[in-house]
C-alpha positions in Angstrom: 21.5 33.1 -48.0 19.9 34.3 -44.4 17.2 36.5 -43.5 14.2 34.7 -46.3 16.8 35.1 -49.2 18.8 32.9 -51.4 21.5 34.2 -54.0 18.8 34.6 -56.6 16.3 37.0 -54.4 19.3 38.7 -53.6 20.6 39.0 -57.1 17.2 40.5 -58.3 17.1 42.6 -55.3 20.8 44.2 -56.0 19.8 44.7 -59.6 16.8 46.9 -58.9 19.3 49.1 -56.9 21.8 49.1 -59.5 18.8 50.2 -61.8 18.2 53.1 -59.7 21.8 54.1 -59.8 22.1 54.2 -63.5 23.8 51.0 -64.2 23.7 50.6 -68.1 25.6 48.7 -70.7 29.3 49.1 -70.7 29.7 50.9 -67.5 31.8 49.6 -64.8 31.0 49.0 -61.8 33.2 48.1 -58.8 32.7 46.2 -55.3 35.4 46.8 -52.7 35.0 44.0 -49.8 37.0 42.8 -47.1 39.0 39.4 -46.9 36.4 36.9 -45.1 33.6 39.8 -45.1 30.4 40.1 -47.0 31.2 37.6 -49.9 27.8 36.9 -50.7 26.9 40.6 -51.2 29.9 41.0 -53.5 29.1 38.1 -55.8 25.2 39.4 -55.7 26.5 42.9 -56.7 28.6 41.7 -59.4 26.0 39.0 -60.9 23.6 41.5 -60.8 25.9 44.3 -63.0 26.9 41.6 -65.3 22.8 41.1 -65.8 22.7 44.4 -66.4 25.3 44.5 -69.2 27.9 46.4 -66.8 31.8 45.3 -66.7 32.1 44.4 -62.7 35.6 43.5 -60.9 35.8 42.9 -56.7 38.9 44.6 -55.2 39.1 42.4 -51.9 41.4 43.7 -49.6 43.1 42.5 -46.4 40.6 43.8 -43.3 41.5 47.0 -41.2 40.6 44.4 -38.1 37.6 46.8 -37.2 34.6 45.4 -37.0 31.5 47.8 -38.5 30.3 48.9 -35.4 33.3 50.2 -33.9 34.4 51.7 -37.2 31.6 54.1 -37.4 32.5 55.3 -33.7 36.0 55.2 -34.8 37.2 56.3 -38.7 40.7 56.4 -38.3 41.0 52.7 -39.9 40.0 50.9 -43.2 41.3 48.5 -45.5 42.3 50.9 -48.1 45.1 52.9 -45.8 48.2 53.2 -47.8 46.6 50.3 -50.9 47.7 52.8 -53.8 47.1 49.9 -56.3 43.4 49.2 -55.2 42.6 52.9 -54.7 43.6 53.7 -58.0 41.7 50.4 -59.6 38.4 51.7 -57.6 38.9 55.2 -59.3 38.1 53.6 -62.7 34.7 52.3 -62.2 31.4 54.1 -62.4 29.9 53.2 -59.2 32.0 51.8 -56.6 29.8 49.6 -54.2 31.4 49.9 -50.4 31.1 46.8 -48.6 34.0 47.7 -46.3 33.2 51.3 -45.1 35.1 53.9 -45.9 32.9 56.7 -44.7 34.7 60.1 -43.4 38.3 59.0 -45.4 40.4 60.3 -47.5 40.5 57.4 -49.8 36.7 57.8 -50.4 37.0 61.7 -51.2 39.7 60.4 -53.5 37.8 57.9 -55.5 34.7 60.3 -55.6 36.9 63.4 -56.7 37.6 60.8 -59.4 34.0 60.9 -60.7 33.3 57.1 -59.3 29.9 57.4 -57.7 29.7 55.8 -54.5 27.4 53.3 -52.7 27.7 52.4 -49.2 25.9 48.8 -48.6 26.6 47.0 -45.0 22.9 46.2 -43.5 21.7 43.1 -43.1 18.9 41.6 -46.1 15.8 41.8 -44.3 16.6 45.6 -43.5 17.9 46.4 -47.2 14.6 45.0 -48.2 12.1 46.6 -46.0 13.8 49.9 -46.6 14.4 49.8 -49.9 14.6 53.3 -51.9 12.2 54.7 -54.1 12.0 58.2 -56.4 9.4 59.0 -54.0 11.9 59.2 -51.0 14.3 61.2 -53.2 12.1 64.0 -54.0 10.7 64.1 -50.1 15.1 64.4 -49.3 15.4 66.9 -52.1 12.7 69.3 -51.1 14.5 69.6 -47.4 17.7 69.8 -49.0 16.3 72.9 -51.3 15.6 74.4 -47.5 18.7 73.4 -46.0 20.7 75.0 -48.8 19.3 78.7 -48.1 19.1 78.4 -44.5 21.1 80.9 -42.4 19.9 79.4 -39.2 19.1 75.8 -37.5 17.5 75.9 -34.1 16.5 72.9 -32.6 14.4 72.4 -29.0 12.8 69.6 -27.2 10.7 69.1 -23.9 13.8 67.7 -21.8 15.7 71.0 -22.0 17.4 71.4 -25.5 18.1 74.6 -26.9 20.5 74.9 -29.5 21.1 77.3 -32.8 23.7 76.2 -35.5 24.9 79.4 -37.9 24.5 77.5 -41.3 26.0 78.8 -44.6 29.4 77.3 -44.8 29.3 73.8 -45.9 26.9 71.8 -48.0 24.0 69.5 -47.6 24.3 65.9 -47.3 21.9 64.2 -48.5 20.6 60.3 -48.6 17.8 58.5 -50.3 19.6 55.2 -50.6 20.9 55.5 -54.5 23.6 57.0 -56.3 23.1 58.2 -60.2 25.2 61.1 -60.2 29.4 61.6 -61.1 31.2 61.7 -57.3 27.9 61.4 -55.4 28.3 59.1 -52.3 24.9 57.4 -50.8 23.9 54.7 -48.6 21.6 51.8 -48.5 19.4 52.0 -47.1 19.1 55.9 -46.2 16.4 58.9 -45.9 17.5 62.0 -44.2 19.8 65.1 -44.9 22.3 66.9 -43.2 24.4 69.7 -42.9 27.5 71.2 -40.7 27.7 74.6 -39.0 31.0 77.2 -39.1 33.1 75.5 -36.5 32.6 77.6 -34.4 28.6 78.4 -34.7 27.3 76.1 -32.5 25.8 77.0 -29.4 23.1 76.4 -26.6 21.9 73.4 -25.1 21.3 69.5 -26.4 19.4 66.9 -23.7 18.9 63.8 -24.8 15.9 62.3 -23.6 14.9 58.6 -22.6 14.5 56.3 -25.4 17.0 58.4 -27.9 19.6 56.6 -29.0 23.6 56.4 -28.8 26.0 55.2 -31.5 28.0 53.8 -31.9 26.8 52.1 -29.0 23.3 50.9 -30.1 21.9 51.5 -27.0 18.8 53.6 -25.3 19.3 56.1 -23.5 18.1 55.3 -19.9 18.5 58.9 -17.8 18.7 62.2 -19.8 22.3 63.1 -21.0 23.2 67.0 -21.1 25.8 68.5 -23.2 26.8 72.5 -23.2 28.0 73.8 -26.5 30.1 77.0 -27.0 31.5 78.1 -30.2 31.0 74.5 -31.6 32.3 72.4 -28.9 30.6 70.5 -26.3 32.5 72.1 -22.8 30.4 70.0 -20.4 28.4 66.9 -20.1 26.5 66.5 -17.4 24.1 63.1 -16.2 23.8 59.6 -15.1 25.6 56.2 -16.4 24.6 57.3 -19.9 26.4 60.5 -19.8 29.6 58.8 -18.2 29.8 55.9 -20.8 29.3 59.3 -23.7 32.0 61.2 -21.5 34.5 58.2 -21.0 34.3 57.2 -24.3 34.9 60.8 -26.1 37.7 61.1 -23.9 39.5 57.7 -25.0 40.3 59.3 -28.1 42.6 61.8 -26.3 41.8 64.7 -29.3 40.5 67.7 -28.2 38.1 67.7 -32.5 36.5 64.9 -30.7 34.3 67.1 -28.7 33.7 69.3 -32.0 30.0 69.4 -32.8 29.3 67.4 -36.4 25.9 67.6 -38.6 22.8 68.1 -38.2 19.4 66.9 -40.0 16.6 64.8 -39.9 15.0 62.0 -41.0 12.5 61.3 -43.6 12.2 57.6 -43.9 8.9 56.2 -42.6 9.9 52.6 -43.7 12.6 52.9 -40.5 11.8 51.1 -37.1 13.0 53.2 -33.9 12.7 50.0 -31.9 15.3 48.1 -33.9 18.2 47.5 -31.4 15.5 46.7 -28.9 13.8 44.0 -31.0 16.9 42.4 -32.5 17.3 43.7 -36.1 20.8 44.1 -36.2 22.7 46.3 -38.3 24.8 49.3 -38.0 21.8 51.5 -37.6 19.8 53.1 -39.9 16.7 52.4 -38.6 17.8 55.0 -35.9 19.4 57.2 -37.9 16.8 58.1 -40.7 14.1 57.6 -38.9 11.0 59.4 -39.7 11.2 62.9 -37.9 13.8 62.1 -35.7 16.6 65.0 -35.4 19.9 63.5 -35.5 22.7 65.3 -33.3 26.0 64.5 -34.2 29.9 64.8 -32.9 33.2 64.6 -35.0 34.4 64.8 -38.4 33.0 66.9 -40.5 35.4 66.3 -43.6 32.2 64.2 -45.6 30.7 68.1 -46.0 34.0 69.8 -46.9 35.8 70.5 -43.0 38.9 69.9 -42.3 38.0 67.8 -38.4 39.4 64.4 -39.1 39.1 63.0 -35.8 38.4 59.4 -35.5 35.7 59.7 -32.8 32.0 59.9 -34.3 29.0 59.6 -32.7 25.5 60.0 -34.3 22.7 60.5 -31.7 19.1 60.7 -33.0 16.8 61.8 -30.9 12.6 61.8 -30.9 10.1 64.3 -30.0 12.2 67.4 -30.9 11.1 70.4 -32.6 13.5 71.8 -35.6 13.3 75.0 -36.8 14.9 76.6 -40.2 15.6 80.8 -40.1 11.5 80.9 -39.1 10.2 77.8 -40.9 8.9 75.0 -39.0 10.3 71.7 -40.3 9.8 69.2 -37.4 7.3 69.6 -34.3 7.8 67.7 -31.9 8.9 64.9 -34.1 5.8 65.5 -36.9 7.1 66.7 -40.0 5.1 69.7 -40.8 6.2 71.1 -44.8 3.6 68.9 -47.0 6.6 67.8 -49.6 8.5 66.2 -46.9 5.6 64.3 -45.7 5.6 60.4 -45.9 2.4 58.7 -47.6 -0.5 58.0 -45.2 0.4 54.2 -44.6 
């Protein structure tokens, strides 16, 4: 295995993760993988499940011929499209390990609806190890969830000129703390943030990304400000230099009006995440940036993961640093610092 871990180390790491996911003797763990990809992860997860007394199997499907980075930006293709026998096999499991990235897909939603809990795992081993989930992280994420469920409005600002308001309450809250032990629940290892979506016409204002904020799926840092004007839940204007042009051209390439919708909004709580990961060559799909402690994660595109009907394939996650965020009148994040005591990370 790469990243300094051999197969035995990897099995032990995955076994610890499965314990957090509540895997016990007699349960069934299915692994979804794509042909020619993540074979070592699939083997290690099945070995770890067997060591816990679980039944296990691997559904290895033909690749959708889309790389992981491209999948996060284009959610229209996955290896289960039209593959009814594979979907039915995965619905029989207590836990499905997703090594293929089904995020925002109808296939994933159907598998969850059958009661199968789903864990997405696609980051490199060094990232999985450094950001290994804890019960303490779950408690902090769920403290945020309790607030977000009650809130009617979310407002966030920054010194670059952001000032935008979300009308909340129509949709639930998505939590990510890195493991799942609840039937039908999805999570992503590594995780460490929470998010919700506004009503479809319930976002208004301006978002200005500042230098050093991150653009996903590009995995690039903003070089000059990008200004989005938002009216009734849709981006109606994008201004700026080269970065703004790249984002505008990317969204336009989908030829889908729904690509301009504002998607989920939330904030990061994982103090083990590293903002500079892409600059230092850490690799992976970018959970460091998305879960980074104190960031505000502004997103565009689909809202099906939270129960909405926007199924556009164009999805962008745009984590922003040094923002201030309010839920109704409560200050949650102040210039990138988490304020409520029950959400603050332990001292390092």
